[in-house]
LOLUM-427119 format. One record per residue (C-alpha): residue number from 1; x, y, z; residue in one letter. Coordinates in pm, 1 decimal. Layout:
// LOLUM-427119
NUM/X/Y/Z/a
...
END
This chain:
// LOLUM-427119
1/759.3/1075.7/18411.0/x
2/938.9/1057.3/18742.7/x
3/987.8/1332.8/18994.6/x
4/1364.3/1338.9/18930.6/x
5/1312.8/1414.6/18561.1/x
6/1084.1/1704.6/18645.5/x
7/1320.5/1831.7/18915.4/x
8/1626.4/1808.6/18689.7/x
9/1451.6/1982.4/18400.7/x
10/1321.2/2251.2/18636.9/x
11/1666.5/2321.2/18776.2/x
12/1815.8/2342.3/18428.7/x
13/1535.5/2577.9/18325.9/x
14/1590.2/2795.7/18631.5/x
15/1962.7/2811.5/18558.4/x
16/1902.0/2908.5/18196.3/x
17/1653.5/3181.1/18291.1/x
18/1900.0/3309.6/18550.1/x
19/2175.7/3308.4/18287.3/x
20/1960.7/3516.5/18054.8/x
21/1855.6/3754.4/18330.6/x
22/2212.3/3796.6/18456.6/x
23/2316.9/3957.3/18130.3/x
24/1992.4/4103.2/17992.5/x
25/1810.8/4211.9/18310.7/x
26/2058.9/4243.5/18599.0/x
27/1820.3/4473.0/18789.2/x
28/1592.5/4170.6/18853.2/x
29/1836.0/4040.8/19114.8/x
30/1820.4/4228.1/19442.9/x
31/2055.3/3981.9/19614.8/x
32/2324.0/4040.9/19353.0/x
33/2370.4/4399.8/19468.3/x
34/2392.3/4286.0/19830.4/x
35/2653.5/4026.1/19735.6/x
36/2852.6/4283.6/19540.6/x
37/2838.9/4519.5/19837.7/x
38/2945.3/4248.3/20083.9/x
39/3219.7/4073.9/19882.1/x
40/3314.8/4339.3/19630.2/x
41/3225.3/4371.1/19263.1/x
42/3410.4/4077.5/19104.8/x
43/3368.1/3822.7/19383.2/x
44/3004.7/3919.3/19441.9/x
45/2922.4/3868.1/19074.0/x
46/3109.7/3536.4/19072.3/x
47/2931.5/3407.8/19383.8/x
48/2594.6/3508.8/19240.9/x
49/2671.9/3352.4/18901.9/x
50/2792.1/3031.6/19063.4/x
51/2496.4/2999.6/19297.2/x
52/2216.9/3102.1/19061.8/x
53/2344.6/2983.6/18721.9/x
54/2619.0/2721.2/18743.2/x
55/2499.1/2526.7/19046.8/x
56/2137.6/2477.1/18929.2/x
57/2246.6/2374.0/18579.1/x
58/2506.7/2127.6/18708.0/x
59/2276.1/1985.2/18976.4/x
60/1985.7/1959.3/18731.1/x
61/2205.5/1787.1/18475.2/x
62/2328.6/1534.4/18730.0/x
63/1978.1/1463.8/18859.9/x
64/1843.5/1429.3/18506.6/x
65/2130.7/1205.3/18403.6/x
66/2077.0/987.4/18710.6/x
67/1704.8/962.0/18637.0/x
68/1759.1/865.3/18273.3/x
69/2033.4/611.9/18337.6/x
END
């Protein structure tokens, strides 16, 4: 198994855990409150969601796809 497969799977796993925690355990994220305070409620949540959920899942998917193909 190559490093890229492990990295891609790890990023997807991190994104999925972050997705779960965003809705079930929002108090786990200390940076989320700082982002909400800095950018406002809606934009802060969106920036946090994009950076900790969407970006890792997309990057992990692309890395995994590149490793498999």
